[in-house]
C-alpha positions as CSV (number, residue, x, y, z in Angstrom):
1,M,62.5,109.3,87.7
2,K,62.0,106.5,85.6
3,P,64.7,104.0,85.9
4,E,66.5,103.5,82.5
5,I,67.1,99.6,82.9
6,L,65.1,97.4,84.6
7,I,66.5,94.1,86.1
8,Y,64.4,90.9,87.1
9,S,65.3,88.5,89.7
10,P,62.9,85.9,91.5
11,K,64.4,87.0,94.7
12,I,66.0,90.4,95.4
13,T,68.3,90.7,98.0
14,N,70.8,93.0,99.5
15,R,73.7,91.4,97.7
16,L,72.0,91.9,94.2
17,R,70.9,95.7,95.0
18,Y,74.3,96.3,95.9
19,I,76.2,94.8,93.0
20,T,73.7,96.1,90.3
21,Q,73.9,99.6,91.7
22,L,77.8,99.5,91.8
23,V,77.9,97.9,88.5
24,L,75.3,99.5,86.3
25,G,74.5,103.0,88.5
26,D,77.9,103.8,89.8
27,L,80.1,102.4,86.8
28,L,78.2,102.9,83.8
29,G,75.9,105.6,85.1
30,L,72.4,104.4,84.3
31,R,69.1,104.9,86.6
32,I,68.3,101.0,87.6
33,S,65.2,99.2,89.4
34,I,65.0,95.6,90.1
35,T,61.7,94.0,90.4
36,S,60.3,90.2,90.9
37,D,57.3,91.0,89.3
38,V,57.2,89.1,85.7
39,Q,54.3,91.3,84.5
40,E,55.8,94.4,85.4
41,Y,59.0,93.3,83.9
42,Q,57.4,92.2,80.8
43,A,55.6,95.7,80.4
44,F,58.6,97.8,80.6
45,D,59.4,99.8,77.5
46,G,63.2,100.6,78.5
47,A,66.2,98.3,78.6
48,R,65.8,95.1,80.7
49,I,68.0,92.6,82.1
50,C,66.5,89.0,83.0
51,Y,68.7,87.7,85.8
52,H,67.3,84.1,85.7
53,N,67.8,81.3,83.7
54,Q,64.7,81.7,81.8
55,Q,63.8,83.7,79.0
56,L,60.6,86.0,80.1
57,A,60.0,88.7,77.4
58,E,59.0,88.4,74.0
59,G,61.0,91.8,72.8
60,S,64.5,92.7,73.6
61,E,66.2,91.5,77.0
62,L,69.8,90.6,78.2
63,I,70.1,87.3,80.1
64,I,72.8,87.0,82.5
65,V,72.3,83.3,84.3
66,P,72.9,83.5,88.0
67,C,74.9,81.1,89.8
68,G,73.3,81.3,93.3
69,L,75.7,83.3,95.4
70,L,73.7,86.5,95.5
71,V,70.7,84.6,96.9
72,E,72.9,82.8,99.4
73,K,73.0,83.7,103.1
74,G,76.0,83.4,105.2
75,I,79.9,83.2,104.0
76,N,80.6,79.8,102.6
77,S,83.3,78.2,100.8
78,H,83.6,77.9,96.9
79,Q,85.1,75.9,94.5
80,L,85.9,78.3,92.0
81,K,86.3,77.6,88.2
82,F,88.0,80.3,86.1
83,I,87.6,80.8,82.5
84,D,89.2,82.8,80.0
85,F,87.4,86.0,79.4
86,E,88.3,88.8,77.0
87,G,91.9,88.6,77.5
88,S,91.9,87.9,81.5
89,K,90.3,85.7,83.7
90,A,86.6,85.1,85.3
91,F,84.7,82.8,87.6
92,F,81.5,81.5,88.3
93,P,80.8,79.9,84.8
94,V,77.6,79.1,83.3
95,Y,76.3,77.2,80.6
96,S,73.4,78.5,78.8
97,R,72.7,79.3,75.3
98,L,70.1,82.0,76.5
99,S,73.0,84.4,78.0
100,P,75.7,86.2,75.8
101,L,78.0,86.1,78.9
102,P,79.7,82.5,79.6
103,F,79.7,83.4,83.6
104,D,77.9,85.2,86.2
105,L,79.1,89.0,86.1
106,F,77.2,90.2,89.0
107,A,78.2,87.2,91.5
108,A,81.9,87.4,90.2
109,A,82.1,91.1,90.9
110,F,80.2,90.8,94.1
111,Y,82.9,88.2,95.2
112,M,85.7,90.7,94.4
113,V,84.6,93.8,95.7
114,S,82.9,92.5,98.8
115,R,86.3,90.9,99.6
116,Y,84.2,87.3,100.1
117,E,87.6,85.8,100.4
118,E,89.1,87.6,103.2
119,Y,85.9,86.5,105.1
120,L,87.4,82.6,104.8
121,P,90.5,81.1,106.5
122,Y,93.5,82.4,104.7
123,I,97.7,82.4,105.4
124,R,98.6,85.3,107.1
125,D,102.0,87.6,107.1
126,E,103.9,88.7,110.0
127,H,101.3,91.4,111.0
128,G,98.3,89.0,110.6
129,R,97.2,90.7,107.1
130,I,96.1,88.5,104.2
131,A,99.0,87.6,101.8
132,P,98.5,88.6,98.3
133,S,99.4,85.0,97.2
134,S,96.4,83.8,99.1
135,C,93.9,85.6,96.9
136,I,92.6,84.3,93.8
137,A,93.5,87.5,91.6
138,Y,97.2,86.8,92.3
139,Q,97.2,83.0,91.9
140,Q,95.1,83.3,88.7
141,G,97.1,86.2,87.1
142,F,94.7,89.0,87.0
143,L,95.8,90.9,90.0
144,K,97.1,93.8,87.9
145,V,93.7,93.9,86.1
146,A,90.8,95.7,87.0
147,V,88.3,92.8,86.1
148,V,85.3,94.7,87.7
149,N,86.0,97.7,85.3
150,R,86.3,95.3,82.7
151,W,83.5,93.6,83.1
152,A,81.4,96.3,83.3
153,V,82.6,97.9,80.0
154,S,81.8,94.3,78.5
155,L,78.1,94.8,80.2
156,K,77.9,98.0,78.7
157,N,79.3,96.8,75.2
158,L,76.3,94.3,75.3
159,L,73.8,96.5,76.1
160,A,74.5,99.3,73.6
161,G,74.1,96.4,71.1
162,I,70.8,95.9,72.2
163,Y,69.7,99.3,73.1
164,P,71.7,101.4,71.1
165,D,69.3,104.5,72.5
166,L,70.7,103.9,75.9
167,K,72.6,106.6,77.4
168,F,75.7,105.6,79.4
169,R,77.5,108.4,81.8
170,S,80.8,106.7,82.7
171,A,83.3,108.7,84.8
172,A,86.4,110.0,83.2
173,F,89.8,109.0,84.4
174,S,91.2,110.7,87.1
175,F,94.5,110.4,89.3
176,E,94.6,110.9,93.0
177,P,98.4,111.3,94.9
178,S,98.0,110.3,98.7
179,I,101.2,110.7,101.2
180,D,101.3,108.7,104.4
181,I,103.4,110.2,107.2
182,D,104.3,107.8,109.3
183,A,107.4,110.0,110.7
184,A,107.3,113.6,109.9
185,W,111.1,114.1,110.8
186,A,113.6,111.6,111.0
187,Y,115.6,113.0,113.8
188,R,114.2,116.1,114.9
189,N,111.2,116.7,117.6
190,K,111.3,113.2,119.1
191,G,111.9,114.4,122.7
192,L,115.0,113.9,124.6
193,I,114.5,110.3,125.3
194,R,114.0,109.0,122.0
195,T,117.0,111.0,120.5
196,L,119.2,109.8,123.4
197,G,118.0,105.9,122.3
198,G,118.6,106.9,118.6
199,Y,122.5,107.8,119.5
200,F,122.4,104.5,121.6
201,K,121.5,102.5,118.7
202,D,123.9,104.1,116.4
203,L,126.9,103.4,119.0
204,I,125.6,99.7,119.4
205,N,125.6,99.5,115.5
206,A,128.7,101.4,115.2
207,D,126.8,103.4,112.7
208,F,129.1,106.4,112.7
209,S,127.9,107.9,109.6
210,E,124.3,107.6,110.8
211,M,125.4,109.3,114.2
212,K,127.1,112.0,112.4
213,M,124.0,113.1,110.3
214,R,121.8,112.8,113.4
215,S,124.1,115.2,114.6
216,K,124.3,117.8,112.3
217,V,120.3,118.0,111.7
218,L,120.0,118.3,115.5
219,L,122.6,121.2,115.5
220,G,120.7,123.1,112.6
221,M,123.8,122.1,110.3
222,E,121.3,119.9,107.7
223,K,117.7,119.6,106.9
224,D,116.5,116.7,108.3
225,P,115.8,114.2,105.2
226,F,112.1,113.7,105.9
227,D,111.1,117.0,105.9
228,T,110.0,116.9,102.1
229,F,107.1,118.7,102.6
230,G,108.1,121.8,100.6
231,L,109.4,119.6,97.6
232,M,106.0,117.8,97.5
233,H,104.0,120.8,97.5
234,E,106.0,122.1,94.7
235,I,105.7,119.1,92.8
236,H,102.0,119.2,93.4
237,Q,101.5,123.0,92.6
238,Q,103.2,122.1,89.3
239,Y,100.6,119.7,88.4
240,N,98.1,121.5,90.1
241,L,97.2,118.7,92.1
242,K,95.7,118.8,95.7
243,P,97.3,115.3,97.5
244,R,95.8,113.9,100.6
245,F,97.9,113.3,103.7
246,F,97.3,110.7,105.7
247,I,98.8,111.4,109.6
248,L,99.7,108.7,112.3
249,F,98.6,110.9,115.3
250,A,99.1,108.4,117.8
251,D,101.1,107.7,121.1
252,Y,104.7,106.1,120.6
253,G,104.6,102.3,120.2
254,L,106.6,99.6,118.4
255,N,105.2,100.1,115.2
256,D,103.9,103.6,115.5
257,K,107.0,106.1,115.6
258,N,105.9,109.3,114.8
259,I,106.5,112.9,116.6
260,P,104.8,113.1,120.0
261,V,101.1,114.3,119.0
262,N,101.5,117.1,121.7
263,N,104.7,118.7,120.1
264,D,103.9,121.9,118.7
265,R,106.0,121.8,115.7
266,F,104.3,119.0,114.5
267,Q,101.1,120.4,115.2
268,I,102.0,123.6,113.2
269,L,103.3,121.0,110.0
270,I,99.9,119.5,110.2
271,K,97.8,122.5,110.2
272,S,100.1,124.0,107.2
273,L,99.2,120.7,105.2
274,A,95.8,121.3,105.8
275,D,95.9,124.5,104.2
276,Y,96.4,123.4,100.6
277,A,95.7,119.3,101.2
278,H,93.0,117.1,102.1
279,V,94.3,115.7,105.7
280,G,92.9,112.3,107.1
281,I,93.8,110.1,110.0
282,H,96.2,107.1,109.7
283,P,95.4,104.9,112.5
284,S,98.0,103.6,114.2
285,Y,99.2,99.8,114.5
286,A,97.9,99.5,117.8
287,S,94.5,101.2,117.4
288,N,93.5,98.5,115.0
289,K,92.2,96.3,117.6
290,A,91.5,98.9,120.3
291,P,88.3,101.0,119.0
292,A,88.7,103.4,122.1
293,L,92.3,104.2,121.1
294,L,91.4,104.7,117.5
295,A,88.6,107.4,118.5
296,K,91.5,109.0,120.6
297,E,93.5,109.6,117.3
298,I,90.7,110.8,115.5
299,A,89.6,113.2,117.7
300,G,92.9,114.8,118.6
301,L,93.8,115.0,114.8
302,G,90.3,116.9,114.4
303,Q,91.2,119.2,117.5
304,V,94.6,120.4,115.5
305,V,92.9,120.9,112.2
306,K,89.8,122.3,113.7
307,A,88.1,120.2,111.2
308,E,86.3,116.6,111.4
309,I,88.1,113.8,110.3
310,T,86.3,111.6,107.5
311,E,88.9,110.2,105.8
312,S,91.3,107.7,106.5
313,R,94.2,104.7,105.6
314,Q,95.6,102.3,108.2
315,H,99.2,102.2,109.3
316,F,100.8,99.1,107.9
317,L,97.6,98.6,105.7
318,M,96.3,96.7,108.6
319,L,92.8,95.3,107.5
320,S,90.8,92.9,109.4
321,F,87.1,92.2,107.7
322,P,84.6,93.5,109.5
323,E,86.1,94.9,112.4
324,T,88.4,97.5,110.9
325,Y,86.0,99.2,108.9
326,R,83.0,98.9,111.1
327,N,85.3,100.7,113.9
328,L,85.7,103.5,111.5
329,I,82.0,103.4,110.6
330,N,81.0,103.8,114.4
331,L,83.5,107.2,114.3
332,D,82.1,108.8,111.5
333,I,84.7,108.1,108.8
334,T,82.9,108.2,105.2
335,D,86.1,107.3,103.1
336,D,88.9,105.0,103.7
337,Y,91.6,104.6,101.2
338,T,93.2,101.1,102.7
339,M,92.2,98.9,100.1
340,G,95.3,97.6,98.3
341,F,98.1,95.2,99.1
342,A,101.5,96.0,100.6
343,G,103.4,92.9,99.1
344,Q,102.3,93.4,95.5
345,P,100.8,96.2,93.5
346,G,97.5,96.1,91.6
347,F,93.7,95.8,92.4
348,R,93.2,93.9,95.8
349,A,89.1,94.3,94.9
350,G,89.4,93.9,91.5
351,I,88.4,97.6,90.7
352,C,90.1,101.0,90.2
353,S,87.0,103.4,91.2
354,P,85.6,104.3,94.4
355,F,82.9,102.0,95.7
356,R,80.7,101.6,98.9
357,W,81.7,98.8,101.5
358,Y,79.1,95.8,101.8
359,D,79.5,94.5,105.2
360,L,79.2,90.5,104.1
361,D,78.9,89.6,107.5
362,S,76.0,91.4,108.5
363,E,74.3,91.6,104.8
364,T,74.2,95.3,105.0
365,I,75.0,97.9,102.2
366,T,77.1,100.5,104.2
367,D,77.9,104.2,103.3
368,L,81.2,103.6,104.0
369,T,83.0,104.6,100.6
370,L,86.7,102.7,99.8
371,H,89.1,104.3,97.4
372,P,91.4,101.7,96.3
373,F,95.2,101.9,95.5
374,A,96.9,100.3,93.1
375,L,100.5,101.0,94.0
376,M,102.9,101.7,96.6
377,E,106.4,102.9,96.4
378,G,107.4,100.9,99.2
379,T,105.9,97.7,97.5
380,L,108.4,98.1,94.6
381,R,111.3,99.1,96.6
382,D,111.2,97.1,99.8
383,Y,109.1,93.7,98.9
384,L,110.1,93.7,95.2
385,K,113.6,95.1,95.2
386,I,112.9,97.3,92.4
387,E,115.3,99.9,91.9
388,A,114.4,103.5,90.9
389,I,115.5,103.2,87.3
390,Q,113.0,100.3,87.0
391,A,110.1,101.7,88.6
392,M,108.4,103.1,85.8
393,E,108.1,99.7,84.0
394,Y,105.9,98.5,86.8
395,I,104.0,101.8,87.1
396,K,103.0,102.9,83.4
397,P,101.0,99.1,82.9
398,L,98.9,99.9,85.8
399,I,98.0,103.7,84.9
400,D,97.3,102.5,81.6
401,E,94.9,100.0,82.6
402,V,93.1,102.2,84.8
403,K,93.0,104.7,81.8
404,S,91.4,101.8,79.7
405,V,88.7,101.7,82.0
406,S,88.4,105.5,83.0
407,G,89.0,104.3,86.6
408,T,90.6,106.5,89.5
409,F,94.1,105.9,89.9
410,I,95.6,106.6,93.7
411,S,99.2,106.1,94.4
412,L,100.7,105.8,97.8
413,W,103.7,107.3,98.7
414,H,105.5,108.5,101.8
415,N,107.3,111.8,103.1
416,E,110.3,109.6,103.6
417,S,110.6,108.2,99.9
418,F,111.1,112.3,98.7
419,S,114.2,112.3,100.7
420,E,116.6,111.1,98.3
421,Q,118.7,109.4,101.0
422,K,119.6,106.0,101.4
423,R,117.4,103.5,99.6
424,W,115.3,106.5,98.3
425,V,117.8,107.8,96.0
426,G,116.2,108.6,92.7
427,W,112.6,108.2,93.8
428,V,111.5,111.7,93.2
429,E,112.2,111.3,89.9
430,V,110.2,108.4,89.6
431,Y,107.3,110.5,91.5
432,R,107.8,113.0,89.0
433,A,107.7,110.5,86.0
434,M,104.6,109.1,87.6
435,L,102.5,112.4,87.6
436,G,103.7,113.3,84.0
437,Y,102.7,109.8,82.5
438,A,99.2,109.5,84.4
439,L,98.3,113.2,83.5
440,R,99.5,113.3,80.1
441,S,96.6,114.0,77.3
């Protein structure tokens, strides 16, 4: 089928192929082609973008002046310069009267979605993750702005002005709820040794109220506070939503404390969730640097649900470039939902739409699709110390931002936070309010 838009570049690289397909193809819905043949470009009778510092066509064309990033090889440190652009920030500025854009849009978008800065040295937190404060989006104040989507809209407006007959096929806004199951139950089904250890910890801490609650649950006098699966099902049914559950299916460890994987009740729970929701793997903290352990966890969960596991989100949001994603690809994971920060809400990659991962280290366009989330409830409650009554003040602007660019709003919650216990009192209503606000017409 004939392309709707032809892009000229003197040199065609994987970086250029990747980012033009993302911005023009995936986000704007155009059929694109790239050429380095000047005559072919000049003879093309459709929309044209000249990614070059010279004017090539006598007729209409949109010129975007390149800064050079997309023809570079390797990973280099860049002294980024930021400019104000349409109410937010942009970088890789260019100075040319030929271009209506004051920056190299393709290079800036590539820098963000490839997570270029995460291949460079950065400050790590206690889990070895990049701190949000190390990233340019946080430093420059645009972490809560889906800049890549916004830049795509700006490009769309420019093209529409030059080519009014060009047909764009942008996606509509969508909302996807996701739930991580780090611990299916607070007290039940953990085995004798861990149960005794829990009592011992309560005793050492003189936490008699916890000891009392533990005893009531184990004696069947009260429901386990983390057993919120019925409530979640009821809420999602009310809004006609099919959530995603990411399940920690791993051996016990310092940071991996779910139910033993061979527990019958745990396996029955997983099967019941798979009946009405998407089920994916929540790779353990320990597996992030142990591919064999990751393979074992994925295979084990697949055996329980009798289906291939193709979706994942890292426990503790452990993400190391490029190793984490390469390990997932090698085990046939096709979709990952880790792209986001634990410490701050917003858009880690500057985008609120699914996009394919570009392996910057090998300069390869992969088939792994990344689904960035905008908000985790633990970010608000545990990192930012936001109480339930204030939460929607932080959530609404994020939803509004995603709606404004017709993106996908993905929330990250845990079964624990539906418990209405301890620090999670009031958060069920926050969840209901979030769904209601996101899905209202």
